[in-house]
C-alpha positions, -999 to 999 in steps of 0.1 A, spaced: -403 -662 14 -399 -654 51 -390 -615 51 -363 -616 72 -353 -637 43 -358 -611 15 -347 -589 37 -310 -605 43 -311 -611 2 -315 -576 -1 -290 -557 22 -264 -580 8 -275 -578 -31 -242 -571 -49 -245 -536 -70 -249 -535 -108 -231 -504 -122 -222 -509 -157 -220 -544 -181 -243 -570 -191 -273 -581 -168 -299 -609 -177 -336 -586 -161 -365 -607 -149 -399 -591 -154 -418 -589 -123 -445 -570 -134 -461 -553 -163 -480 -523 -160 -502 -510 -188 -499 -472 -184 -523 -460 -217 -539 -479 -248 -500 -485 -264 -477 -477 -234 -462 -503 -209 -440 -500 -177 -420 -530 -172 -403 -536 -140 -373 -556 -134 -353 -572 -112 -324 -598 -112 -318 -632 -97 -301 -632 -74 -313 -594 -63 -290 -570 -74 -288 -528 -64 -294 -510 -100 -271 -481 -99 -274 -455 -125 -275 -415 -131 -315 -402 -134 -316 -397 -173 -299 -428 -184 -309 -454 -207 -302 -495 -213 -298 -515 -242 -321 -542 -244 -315 -577 -267 -334 -606 -273 -340 -624 -307 -367 -619 -327 -376 -639 -355 -343 -657 -356 -327 -624 -353 -306 -609 -321 -317 -572 -317 -307 -542 -296 -329 -510 -292 -321 -490 -259 -345 -471 -237 -346 -447 -209 -349 -461 -174 -380 -442 -160 -373 -459 -123 -351 -435 -98 -317 -451 -86 -333 -441 -50 -354 -472 -53 -321 -498 -63 -339 -530 -62 -361 -526 -92 -354 -512 -130 -381 -498 -148 -387 -495 -188 -416 -475 -198 -423 -486 -235 -441 -469 -262 -454 -489 -292 -439 -473 -321 -452 -483 -356 -434 -505 -377 -408 -508 -345 -393 -544 -338 -384 -544 -306 -413 -525 -292 -439 -540 -306 -427 -576 -295 -416 -563 -257 -459 -551 -253 -471 -583 -271 -450 -611 -262 -427 -598 -225 -447 -614 -196 -439 -619 -155 -417 -641 -151 -398 -640 -185 -361 -632 -190 -342 -601 -215 -308 -588 -216 -294 -557 -208 -266 -537 -212 -255 -500 -197 -258 -478 -183 -254 -449 -205 -262 -418 -217 -249 -379 -208 -285 -366 -206 -289 -372 -169 -291 -348 -138 -262 -364 -125 -238 -346 -154 -264 -322 -157 -272 -305 -127 -288 -272 -119 -311 -256 -89 -338 -246 -112 -352 -272 -133 -378 -270 -165 -388 -302 -174 -404 -305 -209 -420 -340 -224 -442 -356 -247 -454 -388 -244 -428 -412 -239 -402 -386 -240 -413 -379 -203 -391 -412 -192 -359 -396 -181 -379 -366 -164 -400 -393 -143 -361 -411 -136 -351 -375 -123 -377 -365 -107 -378 -395 -87 -343 -390 -75 -342 -360 -68 -378 -360 -45 -368 -393 -26 -328 -376 -21 -349 -343 -8 -328 -322 -31 -326 -284 -30 -339 -282 -66 -369 -259 -80 -389 -278 -108 -412 -270 -130 -425 -297 -151 -449 -296 -180 -460 -326 -200 -477 -329 -231 -502 -357 -248 -525 -360 -278 -553 -365 -255 -558 -368 -222 -556 -407 -219 -520 -404 -236 -513 -382 -207 -483 -405 -186 -479 -411 -148 -506 -387 -139 -516 -401 -105 -480 -400 -98 -469 -367 -108 -499 -349 -90 -492 -364 -59 -455 -350 -67 -474 -314 -67 -492 -316 -39 -463 -329 -16 -437 -309 -28 -436 -271 -28 -407 -275 -48 -426 -291 -78 -446 -273 -100 -469 -293 -128 -485 -282 -157 -502 -307 -180 -508 -297 -220 -535 -315 -237 -535 -311 -273 -563 -322 -289 -584 -295 -260 -558 -270 -257 -538 -274 -288 -496 -274 -292 -473 -259 -266 -464 -227 -282 -439 -194 -273 -470 -178 -256 -479 -205 -234 -448 -213 -224 -437 -176 -212 -473 -176 -196 -466 -209 -171 -431 -204 -170 -425 -171 -157 -395 -176 -147 -382 -197 -178 -349 -173 -183 -336 -187 -145 -341 -223 -151 -319 -246 -167 -342 -267 -193 -344 -301 -198 -368 -318 -230 -371 -352 -246 -398 -363 -271 -407 -365 -304 -383 -355 -333 -414 -329 -338 -418 -319 -307 -378 -312 -301 -381 -289 -329 -411 -268 -312 -392 -266 -283 -358 -259 -298 -378 -233 -318 -401 -216 -289 -368 -217 -270 -347 -195 -294 -378 -174 -301 -383 -167 -265 -344 -154 -262 -336 -184 -235 -301 -191 -231 -296 -218 -253 -263 -227 -236 -290 -239 -206 -308 -262 -229 -302 -301 -224 -320 -325 -245 -321 -362 -254 -335 -366 -293 -333 -405 -287 -362 -424 -302 -337 -454 -307 -366 -478 -320 -382 -458 -346 -351 -450 -359 -338 -484 -357 -373 -492 -380 -361 -469 -403 -323 -482 -406 -336 -516 -409 -357 -507 -438 -342 -486 -456 -305 -495 -452 -297 -469 -430 -294 -430 -439 -271 -420 -465 -265 -382 -473 -250 -391 -505 -220 -362 -500 -194 -389 -510 -209 -410 -536 -198 -414 -572 -164 -403 -569 -147 -436 -571 -128 -438 -543 -127 -466 -519 -108 -479 -489 -99 -511 -470 -113 -513 -437 -90 -539 -415 -102 -557 -384 -69 -564 -357 -82 -593 -340 -105 -614 -364 -79 -605 -396 -104 -599 -420 -104 -569 -445 -130 -552 -466 -128 -529 -494 -156 -501 -485 -171 -465 -505 -166 -431 -485 -202 -435 -484 -203 -465 -464 -207 -463 -424 -186 -480 -407 -210 -496 -383 -224 -509 -414 -189 -525 -427 -188 -541 -392 -221 -558 -391 -214 -570 -429 -184 -584 -410 -198 -602 -382 -178 -584 -357 -191 -582 -326 -204 -542 -323 -242 -535 -316 -260 -510 -335 -291 -503 -313 -298 -462 -321 -280 -458 -356 -276 -418 -341 -247 -420 -320 -264 -415 -284 -266 -446 -268 -227 -451 -276 -229 -493 -281 -215 -490 -313 -181 -475 -299 -146 -491 -314 -109 -477 -317 -93 -469 -347 -61 -480 -345 -52 -461 -376 -64 -440 -403 -89 -414 -401 -129 -411 -404 -156 -385 -405 -178 -384 -377 -213 -364 -372 -214 -371 -334 -192 -379 -307 -222 -377 -278 -212 -403 -258 -173 -402 -256 -154 -391 -231 -122 -368 -242 -101 -399 -229 -119 -420 -255 -118 -395 -283 -74 -392 -275 -73 -430 -277 -90 -432 -307 -126 -444 -302 -151 -435 -325 -194 -441 -331 -192 -462 -356 -229 -457 -363 -219 -419 -372 -187 -423 -389 -176 -430 -428 -140 -441 -436 -117 -410 -451 -89 -433 -453 -83 -472 -453 -86 -482 -421 -73 -507 -393 -98 -510 -359 -93 -524 -329 -120 -557 -329 
């Protein structure tokens, strides 16, 4: 294709802001032994519009079953013609292993979104502390790329942790950011040489900790450690924002164990009827049954991607009845007023009528 024709197509490209889109893999970049970045475009080309830090949900058929998993976008909307997903292989993870072993240049895959309240647009501040480990770096990279590309009036201190030096992600790019931008300070923590990040080291390298808003993403153990060290440092936790999203691992656990149950309502003998308004189906359930599992059992058109209440793909509208919900993280106040719930985090407290 001639350069002028390519330029015309890109400048005429329509924006993709939300919904389902078919992505075409343009490149696969091997970042580490167990992490790859996938660079996507659409045909014809579209401009990707999203908030730095948000994620998309991928859909594909694996072993004859439609599978959904959510991954944070690592690219920046300031570079709108490609969308990058940086994905780590998770042991037992159904989607991550399939992607790293099978997806190649020219292949297509469906994506839905973007979604997520953990982003620099909805949670803005001027003095930022980014704390990440392993693939938890992806929302921080999207935020950093966008803030520096747009010459935002911010000050960033970026602390990234890896088990070994070989596990650190985006090192050359992060080094270049620190070299070329006076408002970007960088620290790497290599755990097999220096030990884990702790309160003492955090306060030593981030001397103005209490003047910053902290953003964190990583494994559950890393997130627990970050929260603990911030609290021990008397950090104002109202200024702490985090993404505890580990979709492939959680979904793999849910696949193998049938989902997490706390058992709090089991054994009381009570049962409820769940009616699906559009299909006319009805089923009797226990109070311990997740609404999501009930809907999936009736083959209702709902997606169970993260099972943590963070992707929003499973939201449904309750027309009648009450549920006990453990998360409303991705719901707007208007959606809550209208009766929407996250079905992966909700159990029935009465008979239910659901608009689905």
